[in-house]
Every structure is written in structure tokens, then in C-alpha cells.
C-alpha angles and dihedrals in degrees: 000000000000094000091060102032095099095055116110115248118257116255116261096236142007117268110290096239113113110264124234125248116314118251122183125198129182118195125222111282092032098052095105093056089040092056089052091052092046092051092053091043092050097234136112121250104252117239121254138161128237115186128186122211128207094249093056096261121123144198127218127183141156117257094203129062111271102175110132093002131134099234129197119190119193122202126148107217102213122124110259144181092274106030139023124237088253092054092050093047092051093050093048092050093048091049093050089051091049091051092051091047088053091056105263108169092220135351126207120195108218104200113175091186116027115207120226092019090129093059094073101130143027114266096169135028112288092007116160120245093216097176088065093048092051089051090052089054093053090048093047093058092048105258109169094199142359120214121192142153128252104336117199094252116016094194093053091046094052094044093049093063130067091186118067113296119195122189110190120205119238092203097103092049095048096040092055087059094043091055089060091056103044135064134185095313121117114277131206131181116220127200111211090214140007092256091065095045094106092050091049093048093050088050090050092052091049091049091051090053091048097051099030098231138087121280122200126227139214140164138208123224113239133176124178123196126160090349092304118121120208141161131110106197120116117181126190142057110268099153110157091347130134101241121212112203107205125199137152093242147352119228113162092351097235095120093052094047091048091051091046092055091048091052093048090048086053091058103269118158095219141335132237120188119217120189132162096217126036107202093160096191125190110311095025094104090056097041097045093047084077107120090225085087112060099185137006121210122192138152129249096250085109115030111228092240093140094060116090122212110281145076098339095045088050093058097038122109116190116201119196118244091188095100090051093053091043091054091047091052092047091053094043091052090051094043089241125153119271094200103134093036094058132086111246 
């Protein structure tokens, strides 16, 4: 990633000094997920104020003392029914700055879904590398760390930040759900494109450890140019296997459906889709209704508010990522290693 190559690597751990008391905030629009994290963590959600003004501006401030505290602010930066990703990002940045101004010892942005993570490289002349610009904004307001789940490209994410950047893996959350759906049949993990091959292989290794038996692997060729997807190659032996198509997110669903058909054409018994973030944009409810995909597993980092009742909702399983984030916060507060929670 040439645009990010010159960035200094993030430090391995927080400073060794003992942190202050832990404070946990969850901003409006992410407060449901935040309450789930707080319950697992065993803390209260700290009080804050968010005010709207007639001209569209806003104010956000803590309502509890934060001086000397180790503060964690949760906000999932997906577009939603009430606020855009840009609105949410702006509010989170302003709140981090307000916390630092109020004397917080360190502030960690807990961002279950990170906006602009897919725009991590130039694909055309003069293209923006928006992931890097978002990182610069977090650094400018004084964020000490950013924690997220399954970014599109972990290397680009880590290189974009000079503060600590933590990418958690969704594998334990998704695998726990997969184990409820499969039996003793052969299993294979499928990457829907070559770019996701590493993510899929790490998922496959984790699944093997969880079930104690070998899991096959395969990948689908995919090229995108001018919005047109092409590629016909399918590599891997999936004969009679339950195939698990693994990706970081689902948007319109076309990539997952295409991979499912390729796996079935290759002899798979059935296909389960596993994604960390379910965006389910326009067209997803029609595309994912395709019977080529038997079940869809995702986490609750993005609520499936765009999906109407119907075929896709009926085959959707939503697994909570709240315990994963709670454990990450607990370890960060105690300056403990995150080794098995990270993507490597």
C-alpha cells in the first residue's frame, strides 16, 4: 500500500503506567450495542449530552468528570436511519476532543464498524486514500487508540494510523454460530475473491481448532472494473462439503451469491455465508433471497434495519460481538495482551 508505507507502525501496547478509572460512553445511534458491551464489562454507560441546533450544528459533552480517566467511547460509524456515516464520524471526533480538553488521561475510540475502511488505496489517478485521512482526523483530536472489527484491509488500517490501531477478529463470534448449524459433514471455507484469501484462511484455521478436524479451502476469481464484476475460476475441492463463504461485509450481496453458485457448481452440498458486518444495502434483500445461500451469519455491529421481513430475514442469524468488545476493553484498560483477539 504505497500511500501508507511511510507511516510509522503503531506501538505494541499502551504506556505501562497504570491507567485511571475506566469510563465507558456510547453515543446516540450506538447506545443499544453500547449497553450490551457495558453489561458484559460490568460497568455503567457514563452520562453525556448531545444537543441539536436549528442550523444543523450540534454539541456533545460528558456529564461526569473525566479528568485522569481511561475513557472508551463507542460509536459504530455506519450510515443509519437517523444519521449518516459522516455525521457519526464528526460527532465522535468532537466528543474525543472534548474529553481530551476536559483532562481525560487517554481516550480510545471503540468503532465496531469503521467508515471508509474500504477506500484504503488508489484505484484511479488522483484517487483519495480516505482511510488515511480518517486516521489523521482521529489523531488530530487526540485519540490514543482506535479499536474496530474486521476492517477491509488490516495492513492498510494499521499503517494508516500513528496512534494505536486494533483490528479485532470476528472469527470466534461467527464460528460459535457456525457450530450450531453444521454436523459431521465435510466443511470448506471459501474466499469470494483473492483479496480476502488471508481472512478466509485465518477463519479456516480457527474453525479447525474449534471443531478438531480438517477443513478444506477454496477461492473464487473476481475482477471488478467500472462496476462490472468478472472472473470464472473456482479453485478447491468442495465435493459434498458444507461451504462457508467468508467476507468482511455484505453490501448488496452480489459477491456472496456469486461465490455460492460457484461452490455449488463445484459440488458443494450447501453454502453458509459468514460476514462481520451486515450493511444490506439496496438490492440485498432480492439478491440474498437466492436459495444458493442456505444461511447468513453476521454480527450486530450494524443492525439489519434495511432488511424487510421475508426470505433473507428468515435465514439470517445475528451473533453478538458485544462480549468480544467488552473483553478487548477490559484488556486494554489493564494493559494486557490482545493476542488471540487480533487479526494476524
